[in-house]
C-alpha positions as a printed NumPy array, in Angstrom:
array([[117.991,  89.201, 105.194],
       [118.448,  88.567, 101.729],
       [119.542,  91.652,  99.781],
       [116.946,  93.106,  97.208],
       [117.128,  94.744,  94.167],
       [114.126,  96.797,  92.762],
       [115.003,  97.152,  89.227],
       [113.632,  99.32 ,  86.106],
       [111.556, 101.362,  88.423],
       [109.823, 105.144,  88.511],
       [112.093, 106.442,  91.226],
       [109.871, 109.066,  93.265],
       [112.404, 110.975,  95.446],
       [110.559, 113.54 ,  97.864],
       [113.57 , 114.71 ,  99.468],
       [115.32 , 115.721,  96.149],
       [112.578, 116.403,  94.325],
       [113.018, 113.982,  91.528],
       [110.867, 111.657,  89.622],
       [112.711, 109.368,  87.122],
       [114.37 , 106.088,  85.924],
       [116.635, 103.602,  88.119],
       [116.694, 100.719,  90.455],
       [117.116, 100.521,  94.201],
       [119.254,  97.972,  96.297],
       [117.898,  97.088,  99.775],
       [120.142,  95.301, 102.686],
       [119.172,  94.871, 106.152],
       [115.685,  96.238, 106.205],
       [117.668,  99.834, 104.757],
       [118.245, 101.523, 101.685],
       [121.355, 100.862, 100.023],
       [121.469, 103.142,  97.02 ],
       [120.405, 103.596,  93.687],
       [121.996, 102.678,  90.085],
       [120.338, 102.395,  86.01 ],
       [117.102, 100.816,  85.871],
       [118.608,  97.42 ,  84.536],
       [121.876,  97.351,  87.233],
       [123.074,  94.001,  87.839],
       [121.968,  92.867,  91.177],
       [124.492,  91.769,  93.751],
       [124.773,  87.948,  93.87 ],
       [122.423,  86.367,  95.969],
       [120.003,  89.267,  96.014],
       [116.036,  89.525,  95.234],
       [115.131,  90.945,  92.412],
       [112.059,  92.212,  92.061],
       [111.093,  93.966,  88.244],
       [109.407,  96.894,  88.767],
       [107.943,  96.997,  85.157],
       [108.468, 101.073,  84.49 ],
       [105.82 , 101.905,  87.816],
       [106.237, 104.179,  90.537],
       [108.597, 102.813,  93.623],
       [108.21 , 106.082,  96.12 ],
       [108.618, 105.764, 100.298],
       [105.234, 104.667, 101.979],
       [102.732, 106.811, 102.999],
       [103.094, 108.141, 106.502],
       [ 99.073, 108.886, 107.235],
       [ 98.795, 111.489, 110.356],
       [ 95.083, 111.199, 111.979],
       [ 94.148, 107.874, 111.893],
       [ 91.263, 106.878, 114.154],
       [ 91.21 , 102.857, 114.956],
       [ 88.269, 102.18 , 117.136],
       [ 90.467, 100.618, 120.227],
       [ 89.269, 100.5  , 122.75 ],
       [ 85.77 , 101.103, 122.798],
       [ 85.067, 101.037, 119.283],
       [ 86.607,  97.531, 117.686],
       [ 83.813,  96.968, 115.572],
       [ 84.294,  99.801, 113.732],
       [ 88.459,  99.296, 113.493],
       [ 90.669,  97.456, 115.041],
       [ 94.302,  97.311, 114.771],
       [ 94.863,  94.433, 112.597],
       [ 91.639,  95.555, 109.723],
       [ 93.35 ,  99.183, 110.033],
       [ 96.903,  97.464, 109.167],
       [ 95.348,  95.524, 106.644],
       [ 93.687,  98.334, 105.021],
       [ 97.065, 100.563, 105.236],
       [ 99.534,  97.843, 103.311],
       [ 97.098,  97.481, 100.841],
       [ 97.016, 101.577, 100.28 ],
       [100.825, 102.202, 100.278],
       [100.724, 103.156, 103.663],
       [103.772, 102.323, 105.636],
       [103.35 , 104.09 , 108.857],
       [100.118, 105.21 , 110.525],
       [ 99.899, 108.324, 113.249],
       [ 96.988, 107.013, 115.439],
       [ 94.835, 109.534, 116.657],
       [ 93.81 , 109.322, 121.119],
       [ 90.257, 110.101, 120.084],
       [ 89.132, 106.42 , 121.238],
       [ 86.998, 105.185, 124.278],
       [ 88.146, 105.808, 126.585],
       [ 90.517, 108.667, 124.784],
       [ 94.422, 107.956, 125.22 ],
       [ 95.636, 110.424, 127.928],
       [ 97.011, 108.295, 130.5  ],
       [100.296, 106.639, 130.461],
       [ 98.464, 103.296, 130.573],
       [ 96.633, 103.758, 128.077],
       [ 99.258, 104.432, 125.88 ],
       [100.933, 101.079, 126.58 ],
       [ 98.039,  99.693, 126.224],
       [ 97.416, 100.647, 122.065],
       [100.892, 100.533, 122.3  ],
       [100.854,  96.69 , 122.951],
       [ 97.684,  95.97 , 120.945],
       [ 99.548,  97.711, 117.753],
       [101.995,  94.39 , 117.164],
       [ 98.711,  93.237, 115.648],
       [ 99.188,  95.275, 112.675],
       [100.975,  95.015, 109.438],
       [102.407,  98.16 , 109.518],
       [104.017, 100.942, 111.801],
       [101.67 , 102.677, 114.209],
       [102.724, 105.847, 115.887],
       [100.165, 106.795, 118.726],
       [ 99.563, 110.337, 119.487],
       [ 97.873, 111.011, 123.141],
       [ 95.194, 113.335, 123.996],
       [ 96.119, 117.073, 125.18 ],
       [ 93.516, 117.336, 127.939],
       [ 92.396, 114.908, 130.651],
       [ 89.106, 113.107, 129.061],
       [ 89.44 , 115.782, 125.79 ],
       [ 87.225, 117.698, 128.317],
       [ 89.062, 120.696, 127.915],
       [ 89.359, 121.155, 131.879],
       [ 93.269, 119.678, 132.69 ],
       [ 96.157, 119.149, 130.724],
       [ 97.356, 115.353, 130.843],
       [101.287, 114.115, 132.023],
       [102.77 , 115.523, 129.071],
       [106.003, 114.73 , 130.043],
       [105.49 , 111.151, 130.871],
       [103.428, 110.478, 127.742],
       [106.313, 111.936, 125.963],
       [108.895, 109.523, 127.138],
       [106.901, 106.391, 126.322],
       [106.169, 107.47 , 122.669],
       [103.828, 109.734, 122.494],
       [103.945, 111.05 , 118.814],
       [102.225, 114.532, 119.412],
       [ 99.388, 115.357, 121.607],
       [ 96.144, 116.81 , 120.377],
       [ 91.695, 116.985, 121.664],
       [ 91.106, 116.479, 118.285],
       [ 88.531, 118.069, 116.658],
       [ 87.524, 118.779, 120.486],
       [ 88.55 , 122.601, 120.28 ],
       [ 90.203, 123.32 , 123.789],
       [ 87.85 , 126.225, 124.507],
       [ 90.185, 128.02 , 127.509],
       [ 92.409, 130.154, 126.126],
       [ 94.685, 130.153, 129.511],
       [ 94.356, 126.175, 129.792],
       [ 95.995, 125.498, 126.453],
       [ 98.375, 128.12 , 127.173],
       [ 99.779, 126.532, 129.973],
       [ 99.798, 123.157, 127.89 ],
       [101.33 , 125.084, 124.742],
       [104.1  , 126.581, 127.347],
       [105.013, 122.822, 129.528],
       [104.938, 121.563, 125.559],
       [107.636, 123.376, 124.462],
       [109.55 , 122.891, 127.907],
       [109.286, 119.132, 126.904],
       [110.22 , 119.98 , 123.032],
       [106.664, 118.159, 122.366],
       [104.435, 118.668, 119.719],
       [100.923, 120.353, 120.032],
       [ 98.509, 119.402, 117.036],
       [ 95.651, 121.989, 117.321],
       [ 92.294, 121.816, 115.185],
       [ 91.556, 125.494, 114.076],
       [ 88.332, 126.213, 114.985],
       [ 85.724, 128.415, 116.909],
       [ 83.573, 126.396, 118.859],
       [ 80.9  , 128.39 , 119.223],
       [ 80.69 , 128.89 , 116.025],
       [ 81.008, 125.942, 114.488],
       [ 78.736, 123.718, 117.137],
       [ 76.021, 121.363, 115.411],
       [ 77.223, 122.937, 111.75 ],
       [ 77.092, 120.209, 109.139],
       [ 78.035, 122.432, 106.031],
       [ 79.922, 125.633, 104.927],
       [ 77.555, 128.598, 105.08 ],
       [ 76.188, 129.95 , 101.425],
       [ 73.549, 129.699,  98.719],
       [ 74.183, 125.5  ,  99.033],
       [ 73.724, 125.271, 102.717],
       [ 70.629, 127.306, 102.55 ],
       [ 69.262, 125.866,  99.507],
       [ 69.344, 122.008, 101.221],
       [ 68.49 , 123.362, 104.843],
       [ 71.897, 121.682, 106.555],
       [ 72.944, 123.533, 109.914],
       [ 76.166, 125.58 , 108.695],
       [ 78.887, 127.036, 109.522],
       [ 80.778, 130.166, 108.71 ],
       [ 84.153, 129.557, 107.076],
       [ 85.513, 132.573, 109.661],
       [ 84.887, 129.54 , 112.119],
       [ 88.328, 127.815, 111.058],
       [ 90.367, 131.822, 110.403],
       [ 88.883, 132.789, 113.882],
       [ 90.165, 129.149, 115.697],
       [ 93.525, 129.569, 113.591],
       [ 93.958, 133.515, 115.034],
       [ 93.551, 132.417, 118.665],
       [ 96.095, 129.32 , 117.883],
       [ 98.836, 131.165, 116.382],
       [ 98.767, 134.092, 118.498],
       [ 99.24 , 131.604, 121.576],
       [101.716, 129.755, 119.53 ],
       [103.171, 132.961, 119.32 ],
       [103.099, 133.978, 123.221],
       [104.551, 130.778, 124.336],
       [106.851, 129.567, 121.289],
       [105.279, 125.704, 121.358],
       [106.134, 123.692, 118.144],
       [102.413, 123.626, 116.858],
       [100.67 , 121.814, 113.684],
       [ 97.076, 122.491, 112.766],
       [ 95.173, 119.257, 111.527],
       [ 93.541, 120.981, 109.024],
       [ 93.444, 124.07 , 107.118],
       [ 90.749, 124.09 , 104.479],
       [ 90.691, 127.569, 103.545],
       [ 92.101, 130.555, 101.083],
       [ 90.917, 132.716, 103.918],
       [ 93.276, 130.829, 106.905],
       [ 96.408, 130.879, 104.407],
       [ 98.006, 134.458, 104.932],
       [ 97.789, 133.786, 108.832],
       [ 99.713, 130.961, 108.081],
       [102.176, 133.015, 105.812],
       [102.577, 135.316, 108.58 ],
       [103.183, 132.873, 111.561],
       [105.998, 131.402, 109.066],
       [107.4  , 134.78 , 108.017],
       [107.896, 135.294, 111.782],
       [109.838, 132.641, 112.554],
       [107.032, 130.482, 114.633],
       [107.399, 126.889, 114.523],
       [103.683, 126.293, 112.778],
       [103.225, 123.743, 110.27 ],
       [ 99.904, 122.883, 109.08 ],
       [ 97.846, 119.715, 107.22 ],
       [ 94.522, 119.476, 105.071],
       [ 92.801, 116.275, 103.94 ],
       [ 92.632, 114.308, 100.811],
       [ 88.821, 115.16 , 100.84 ],
       [ 89.404, 118.823, 101.094],
       [ 91.331, 118.479,  98.158],
       [ 89.557, 116.352,  95.453],
       [ 85.888, 117.295,  96.786],
       [ 83.531, 120.395,  97.125],
       [ 80.465, 121.422,  98.981],
       [ 78.183, 120.594,  95.745],
       [ 79.512, 116.47 ,  96.386],
       [ 76.985, 116.253,  99.252],
       [ 74.458, 115.78 ,  96.69 ],
       [ 70.801, 114.132,  97.539],
       [ 72.144, 114.515, 101.345],
       [ 75.013, 111.876, 100.664],
       [ 76.194, 111.559, 104.315],
       [ 79.736, 109.762, 103.088],
       [ 80.506, 112.846, 102.285],
       [ 79.88 , 114.504, 105.779],
       [ 82.905, 115.345, 107.271],
       [ 84.636, 117.999, 110.134],
       [ 85.382, 120.554, 109.299],
       [ 82.742, 120.262, 106.339],
       [ 83.617, 120.146, 102.416],
       [ 84.206, 123.544, 100.934],
       [ 83.438, 125.559,  98.227],
       [ 85.523, 124.878,  94.971],
       [ 87.784, 128.372,  94.642],
       [ 88.501, 127.296,  98.35 ],
       [ 89.851, 123.498,  97.261],
       [ 91.983, 125.046,  93.897],
       [ 93.758, 126.714,  96.737],
       [ 94.557, 124.741,  98.904],
       [ 96.342, 122.453,  96.351],
       [ 98.109, 125.387,  94.729],
       [ 98.617, 126.181,  98.705],
       [100.396, 122.336,  98.636],
       [102.911, 122.783,  95.9  ],
       [103.651, 126.292,  97.221],
       [104.608, 124.607, 100.546],
       [102.201, 127.147, 102.842],
       [100.22 , 123.269, 103.616],
       [102.585, 121.089, 104.561],
       [100.801, 117.437, 105.197],
       [ 98.187, 115.753, 103.492],
       [ 96.437, 112.653, 105.537],
       [ 93.393, 110.862, 104.573],
       [ 92.322, 111.591, 108.107],
       [ 90.595, 107.696, 108.537],
       [ 87.331, 107.914, 110.428],
       [ 85.483, 104.594, 110.1  ],
       [ 81.759, 104.415, 110.998],
       [ 79.455, 102.249, 110.801],
       [ 76.251, 101.664, 109.033],
       [ 73.902, 102.712, 111.799],
       [ 76.294, 105.747, 112.363],
       [ 75.61 , 106.986, 109.12 ],
       [ 71.823, 105.885, 107.441],
       [ 70.32 , 108.95 , 109.433],
       [ 69.728, 112.475, 108.144],
       [ 72.839, 114.517, 107.114],
       [ 73.488, 116.512, 109.972],
       [ 73.059, 113.567, 112.378],
       [ 75.334, 111.829, 110.481],
       [ 78.779, 110.788, 111.969],
       [ 81.213, 112.498, 110.363],
       [ 84.462, 111.541, 108.49 ],
       [ 85.275, 108.522, 106.098],
       [ 87.573, 105.886, 105.84 ],
       [ 90.45 , 106.607, 103.801],
       [ 93.515, 104.618, 104.299],
       [ 93.503, 102.564, 100.435],
       [ 91.641, 105.477,  98.835],
       [ 94.923, 108.24 ,  99.967],
       [ 96.702, 107.348,  97.208],
       [ 94.148, 107.215,  94.651],
       [ 92.727, 110.14 ,  95.335],
       [ 95.984, 111.589,  95.35 ],
       [ 96.42 , 110.61 ,  92.207],
       [ 93.458, 112.928,  90.736],
       [ 95.261, 115.894,  91.531],
       [ 98.668, 114.406,  89.766],
       [ 96.785, 113.487,  86.733],
       [ 94.964, 116.771,  86.443],
       [ 97.966, 118.721,  86.692],
       [ 97.89 , 120.374,  90.547],
       [100.864, 118.453,  91.815],
       [103.845, 116.332,  90.975],
       [104.785, 113.12 ,  92.608],
       [107.549, 114.844,  94.212],
       [105.314, 117.279,  95.61 ],
       [102.75 , 114.739,  96.635],
       [105.247, 112.957,  98.499],
       [106.26 , 115.296, 100.186],
       [103.18 , 116.061, 101.678],
       [102.206, 112.217, 102.326],
       [105.259, 110.675, 103.477],
       [108.451, 113.241, 103.66 ],
       [106.889, 116.108, 105.992],
       [104.863, 114.218, 108.417],
       [108.287, 112.065, 109.023],
       [110.644, 115.322, 109.068],
       [107.649, 116.984, 111.671],
       [106.759, 114.081, 113.571],
       [111.351, 113.131, 113.606],
       [110.811, 110.162, 111.849],
       [113.42 , 108.503, 109.596],
       [111.247, 107.168, 106.868],
       [109.718, 109.179, 103.958],
       [112.866, 108.742, 102.006],
       [114.845, 107.275,  99.678],
       [118.473, 108.312, 100.66 ],
       [120.598, 105.213, 101.694],
       [120.276, 104.379, 105.162],
       [116.67 , 105.184, 105.628],
       [114.01 , 102.479, 106.271],
       [113.336, 100.281, 103.471],
       [109.511, 101.366, 103.33 ],
       [108.128, 101.432, 100.059],
       [104.813, 101.245,  97.869],
       [105.132, 100.301,  94.536],
       [102.544, 101.237,  92.221],
       [101.191, 101.761,  88.66 ],
       [ 99.653, 105.701,  88.908],
       [ 98.044, 104.95 ,  85.439],
       [ 96.148, 101.981,  86.44 ],
       [ 92.038, 102.62 ,  86.366],
       [ 89.536, 100.804,  88.398],
       [ 86.222, 101.089,  89.936],
       [ 85.919, 101.712,  93.65 ],
       [ 83.948,  98.801,  95.018],
       [ 83.536, 100.016,  98.986],
       [ 82.656,  96.568, 100.042],
       [ 86.497,  95.254,  98.788],
       [ 87.91 ,  97.82 , 101.151],
       [ 89.765,  96.193, 104.07 ],
       [ 88.474,  98.378, 106.767],
       [ 86.115,  96.873, 109.06 ],
       [ 84.011, 100.084, 108.131],
       [ 83.259, 100.922, 104.414],
       [ 82.17 , 104.657, 104.478],
       [ 84.083, 106.64 , 101.849],
       [ 82.584, 109.004,  99.404],
       [ 84.557, 107.159,  96.502],
       [ 82.039, 104.356,  96.008],
       [ 81.336, 103.353,  92.542],
       [ 84.218, 106.259,  91.556],
       [ 86.491, 105.542,  88.498],
       [ 90.065, 105.948,  90.294],
       [ 93.407, 105.698,  89.516],
       [ 96.787, 104.414,  91.117],
       [ 96.722, 100.731,  92.119],
       [ 99.258,  99.358,  94.334],
       [100.968,  96.479,  93.662],
       [103.607,  96.19 ,  96.662],
       [104.212,  97.378, 100.042],
       [107.51 ,  96.906, 102.152],
       [108.325,  97.563, 105.717],
       [111.658,  97.41 , 106.439],
       [112.292,  95.367, 103.466],
       [109.611,  93.206, 103.934],
       [106.975,  92.631, 101.756],
       [103.501,  93.363, 103.917],
       [101.161,  93.715, 100.408],
       [101.061,  92.042,  97.05 ],
       [102.685,  89.15 ,  95.899],
       [105.53 ,  88.471,  93.277],
       [105.954,  91.085,  91.25 ]])
């Protein structure tokens, strides 16, 4: 493979926490080293003049829904890969909430083969219980041997604490990672908004924020009992942060994530019952949103992801509480994150720590770094380039984004995987 020199770049290194000018040499699909912005290229190397734009590790988007099998009309591996590459996402960590779910070695092998259609790297999580029904544990050992990145039932909370504790104990023995959805299933059932004056005024079925706090407390107690590796997919409330801090102080192997939508939107964005703003968990108060941005800055929240959830028009053109929750996000994760950067809430190294380095470290991936020897999975973008988002220009099959018509900044001009360009033309 021809060596590539990325010259005149603004390098973001989330591991070192640095943001500054430089060049990056890539050879044999891996990062070779760094130099001055105008570093001379080795003989025969391809030169990519970054023009002062940001060069950073590709994003690792943890918790992406792909509609294969069962809902290919909403998203296929091919369309998800195209959208990811256009958004600077080089690795997708796919959810198992397909139809049927990824809960057997055969189903995991099927999606692994199908993922070859995608332009980007795809790793799959497997279900924690069979059919995601919360009644019987899956074959965690076999699925781990086949490459399952983690185990989760997604938004279907395992209500049986005894069964969940058995799953956690078994996972500890195999070293598997369990991903939980912190919610009290009874309290949150049927809810479409966070309880409060706004939800009451609009007449939307609502859930108390305590549902998340109670669910998190229950799960962390079981983690303490079993000693398993555990990750909370979405922690969205200031009131939930003390429990996370206590768990870390106690030495529990616990990490937590949040969606980019909960960091950039709040409950008032629902507006006139706009179903593109219907999420699980629902959007929170502005005070909670600000608290979570600070929690990412402090490292209490480890991971930011899009939680890409494609829904067709028929699923969204319904009354707010009846509409399917979720939004597409593979192409909007980076520009949405630039809102946090331009508002001064998070620096680019802090954002890339949460969107690339930390997911890689938690899942045991080599990517997410600019260190020599790391895979040359890279994104080149202009954090200041403005544009108006047109949902119909998105490459996902589904177009359900809350950012339709929004003024955004952060345009991706190139994406590379293993040194091979998968998005963008000549620089």
